[in-house]
C-alpha positions in Angstrom: -16.3 -32.7 2.6 -13.3 -34.8 2.5 -9.9 -33.1 4.1 -7.2 -32.7 1.8 -3.6 -31.1 2.1 -3.4 -29.5 -1.2 0.0 -28.1 -2.2 -1.5 -25.7 -5.1 -3.8 -23.0 -5.2 -6.2 -22.7 -8.5 -6.6 -18.8 -9.6 -10.4 -19.0 -10.9 -11.0 -15.4 -11.7 -8.8 -15.4 -14.7 -11.4 -17.4 -16.5 -13.8 -14.9 -17.1 -10.5 -12.6 -19.4 -11.0 -14.3 -22.2 -9.1 -13.0 -25.3 -8.2 -10.0 -23.7 -5.2 -11.3 -21.8 -2.8 -9.8 -23.9 -3.9 -6.8 -23.8 -4.2 -6.9 -19.8 -0.6 -8.1 -20.1 0.7 -5.1 -21.7 -1.3 -2.5 -19.7 0.1 -4.5 -16.6 3.0 -4.6 -17.7 3.3 -0.5 -18.3 1.8 0.1 -15.4 4.1 -1.5 -13.4 7.3 -0.1 -14.8 6.0 3.3 -14.3 4.9 2.1 -11.1 9.1 1.2 -11.0 10.1 4.0 -12.4 8.4 7.0 -10.2 9.1 5.2 -7.0 12.3 4.7 -7.6 13.5 8.4 -9.4 11.5 9.7 -6.0 13.6 7.4 -3.5 16.8 8.1 -5.5 16.2 11.9 -5.4 15.2 11.9 -1.4 18.2 9.9 -0.8 20.7 11.6 -2.9 19.5 15.6 -2.1 20.8 16.2 1.3 18.4 19.1 1.5 15.3 16.2 1.7 16.4 14.5 4.4 14.2 15.6 6.4 11.5 13.4 9.0 8.7 14.3 6.4 10.9 13.4 2.9 12.5 10.3 5.0 8.9 9.2 5.6 7.8 9.4 2.4 11.1 7.7 0.8 10.0 4.7 3.2 6.4 5.0 2.1 7.5 4.5 -1.7 9.5 1.6 -0.9 6.8 -0.2 0.8 4.7 0.4 -2.2 7.6 -1.1 -4.5 7.3 -4.3 -2.2 3.6 -4.2 -2.6 3.5 -3.9 -6.3 6.1 -6.7 -7.4 4.5 -9.5 -4.7 1.3 -8.9 -6.6 2.5 -8.2 -10.5 5.1 -10.5 -11.6 2.7 -13.4 -10.4 0.1 -11.6 -12.2 1.7 -11.0 -15.3 3.2 -14.3 -15.8 -0.2 -16.2 -15.2 -1.5 -14.0 -18.1 0.6 -15.7 -20.2 -0.1 -18.8 -19.4 -3.7 -20.7 -19.7 -3.0 -23.0 -16.0 -3.9 -20.2 -13.3 -1.7 -22.2 -10.1 0.9 -21.2 -7.7 2.3 -23.3 -4.8 1.2 -23.5 -0.8 4.5 -21.6 -0.2 4.2 -19.2 -2.5 0.8 -18.5 -2.0 1.4 -17.7 1.6 4.7 -15.9 0.5 2.3 -13.4 -1.6 0.0 -13.0 1.3 3.0 -12.5 3.5 4.1 -9.1 1.3 0.8 -8.0 -0.1 -0.3 -7.8 3.9 3.1 -6.5 5.0 2.5 -3.2 2.3 -0.5 -2.9 3.5 -0.5 -2.5 7.3 2.7 -1.0 7.1 1.3 2.0 4.8 -1.6 2.7 7.5 1.6 2.7 9.9 3.8 5.1 8.1 0.8 7.0 6.5 -0.1 7.5 11.0 3.6 8.5 11.4 3.2 11.5 8.4 0.1 12.7 9.7 2.2 12.9 13.1 4.8 14.8 11.3 2.6 17.2 9.7 0.9 17.5 12.7 3.5 18.9 14.6 5.5 21.1 12.1 1.5 23.2 11.8 0.9 23.1 15.2 4.7 23.1 17.1 6.6 24.1 14.7 8.8 25.9 17.4 9.3 22.1 18.9 9.6 20.2 15.5 13.2 19.9 15.8 13.3 18.5 19.0 10.4 16.6 18.7 11.5 14.7 15.4 15.0 14.4 16.3 17.0 11.9 14.1 16.6 9.1 17.1 12.7 9.6 16.9 12.6 9.4 13.2 14.6 5.8 13.4 12.4 4.5 16.1 9.6 5.5 14.3 10.3 4.1 11.1 11.5 0.7 12.8 8.3 0.4 14.6 6.5 1.6 11.1 7.8 -2.1 9.7 8.4 -4.4 12.7 5.1 -4.1 13.9 3.0 -5.0 10.9 5.7 -7.7 10.3 5.3 -9.2 13.8 1.3 -8.9 13.4 1.3 -10.4 9.6 3.8 -13.1 10.3 1.0 -14.5 13.4 -2.1 -14.4 10.6 0.3 -16.1 8.2 0.8 -19.0 10.8 -2.5 -19.1 11.4 -3.8 -19.8 8.0 -0.8 -21.9 7.1 -1.9 -25.0 9.6 -5.4 -25.0 8.4 -6.3 -28.3 6.9 -8.3 -27.2 3.5 -11.2 -29.1 1.9 -10.6 -26.9 -1.5 -7.8 -24.9 -3.5 -9.9 -22.8 -5.5 -9.7 -18.9 -4.9 -11.9 -16.6 -6.4 -9.1 -13.9 -6.9 -6.1 -13.3 -9.3 -3.6 -13.5 -6.2 -3.3 -14.9 -2.9 -5.6 -13.5 -0.3 -5.6 -14.4 3.5 -9.5 -14.8 3.9 -10.3 -16.5 1.2 -7.7 -19.4 2.1 -9.2 -19.0 5.5 -12.8 -20.2 3.9 -11.6 -23.2 2.2 -10.5 -24.6 5.9 -12.3 -27.9 7.1 -12.1 -27.2 10.5 -13.4 -24.5 12.8 -11.5 -20.8 12.2 -12.5 -19.3 15.1 -9.0 -18.3 16.2 -8.2 -17.0 12.6 -11.8 -14.9 12.9 -11.0 -12.9 16.3 -7.5 -12.4 15.4 -8.5 -11.2 12.1 -10.9 -8.5 14.1 -8.2 -7.5 16.5 -5.7 -6.7 13.7 -8.6 -4.2 12.1 -9.1 -2.8 15.1 -5.6 -1.9 16.1 -5.2 -0.4 12.7 -8.3 1.5 13.3 -6.6 3.4 15.9 -4.2 5.0 13.9 -6.9 5.9 11.2 -8.8 7.6 14.2 -5.6 9.7 15.2 -4.9 10.2 11.3 -8.3 11.8 11.3 -7.7 13.5 14.6 -4.4 15.4 12.9 -6.0 16.2 10.1 -8.8 18.2 12.2 -6.4 20.0 14.3 -4.4 20.7 11.2 -7.4 22.7 9.6 -8.6 24.2 12.4 -5.1 25.6 12.7 -4.8 26.6 8.7 -8.9 28.5 9.2 -7.3 31.0 11.8 -3.6 31.6 10.0 -2.7 33.8 7.8 -3.2 33.7 3.7 0.4 32.4 3.0 0.2 29.5 6.6 -2.8 28.4 5.0 -0.9 28.0 1.5 2.1 26.6 3.0 0.0 24.3 5.0 -2.4 22.8 2.7 0.3 22.9 0.2 2.5 20.2 2.5 -1.4 18.2 3.9 -2.8 17.8 0.2 -0.4 15.0 -0.8 -1.1 13.4 2.4 -4.5 13.8 2.3 -5.3 12.8 -1.5 -2.8 9.5 -1.1 -4.8 8.5 2.7 -8.1 9.2 0.9 -7.2 6.7 -2.2 -5.6 3.9 0.2 -8.1 4.0 2.5 -11.0 3.5 0.5 -9.5 1.1 -2.0 -8.3 -1.2 1.3 -12.2 -0.5 2.7 -13.8 -1.9 -0.8 -11.3 -5.1 -0.6 -12.6 -5.6 3.1 -16.3 -5.4 2.5 -16.0 -7.3 -0.4 -13.8 -10.2 0.9 -15.0 -10.5 4.5 -18.7 -10.1 4.1 -19.0 -12.2 0.6 -20.7 -9.2 -1.3 -22.3 -9.9 -4.4 -20.2 -9.9 -7.0 -21.5 -8.1 -10.5 -18.8 -10.5 -12.6 -15.7 -12.1 -12.0 -14.0 -9.3 -14.1 -14.8 -6.3 -12.5 -14.5 -7.8 -9.0 -11.1 -8.8 -10.3 -10.0 -5.5 -11.2 -11.9 -3.5 -8.5 -10.3 -5.6 -5.6 -7.2 -4.7 -7.4 -7.2 -0.6 -6.7 -5.0 -0.7 -3.5 -2.4 -2.9 -5.0 -2.3 -0.8 -8.8 -3.8 2.7 -7.7 -1.8 3.8 -4.8 1.8 2.9 -6.1 1.3 4.8 -9.9 -0.4 7.8 -8.1 1.7 8.7 -4.6 4.3 9.6 -6.2 3.0 12.0 -8.9 1.4 13.7 -6.8 3.9 14.0 -4.4 5.9 15.1 -7.1 3.8 17.4 -8.3 2.9 19.1 -4.9 5.3 19.1 -2.2 7.6 22.2 -3.7 11.2 20.6 -2.9 10.5 17.8 -5.0 9.1 19.3 -7.9 11.6 21.9 -7.7 14.2 19.7 -8.0 12.0 17.4 -11.1 11.9 20.8 -12.6 15.7 21.6 -12.3 16.4 17.5 -13.2 14.7 18.7 -16.3 16.1 21.2 -17.4 19.5 19.8 -16.8 18.4 16.8 -19.0 17.1 18.9 -21.9 19.9 21.1 -21.8 22.2 18.3 -22.7 20.6 17.0 -25.3 20.2 13.5 -27.0 24.1 13.7 -26.7 
């Protein structure tokens, strides 16, 4: 196949949407607006409430901001394509989208790892919590949670951007790095090796997360009923968030890397979007309803709003 330097990519997964594109656009617009409202509201709440300036809530604030980055990098282009008949994206914008979507996924894993460590220390060594999670330590953890993914993703994007391509059709509704790599005319061993290395480096945090929650569970089982309730109340939102996010990432990884058999383009397209649409929408609701300090302030805000009336 001829080696061509393509300047645009074509999203072929839109072909099966047919006349339903308007309905998908409305659902996407509502979903994106809800994501902005829910996540921004919690970020502003945590920022304004001094009592919430604690490590757990600071990490949560970064998690919510990360989800805003991921959602925005996907939804804006996706909704634009739903309103047009030509579903193309320039090479530079495609790699920009890849960069921010992968920053979202990898940073989310990093922050979830830090949050697991936070809950592990809070429950297993509560007397040392303040000492261990000092302001300096929290700042360093946040910095590493962002800078490491940015560094790793930047290398991956540069490795893919240098590849000569023999095609420009991406069977997705967004730019996916592995789909671009598969279009290459040349050997992609370096991309494959680096991709495997990155996956392995993010498996280590996953193992740590599982270990942390297993230790928390063992402590809870040997604690009093009140301590169990408090521990589960603070850990439950983290566990639910983790399960939703990792299951959606696992599906996308298997479907993309192993070329799993596709049912239909529409089913595959929406199933592969779970990690970009479900966690950013559900996470602020989960944390807002379960974490007592946030729920308490949400209730106070609602009471104040209704007490003020429409005028």
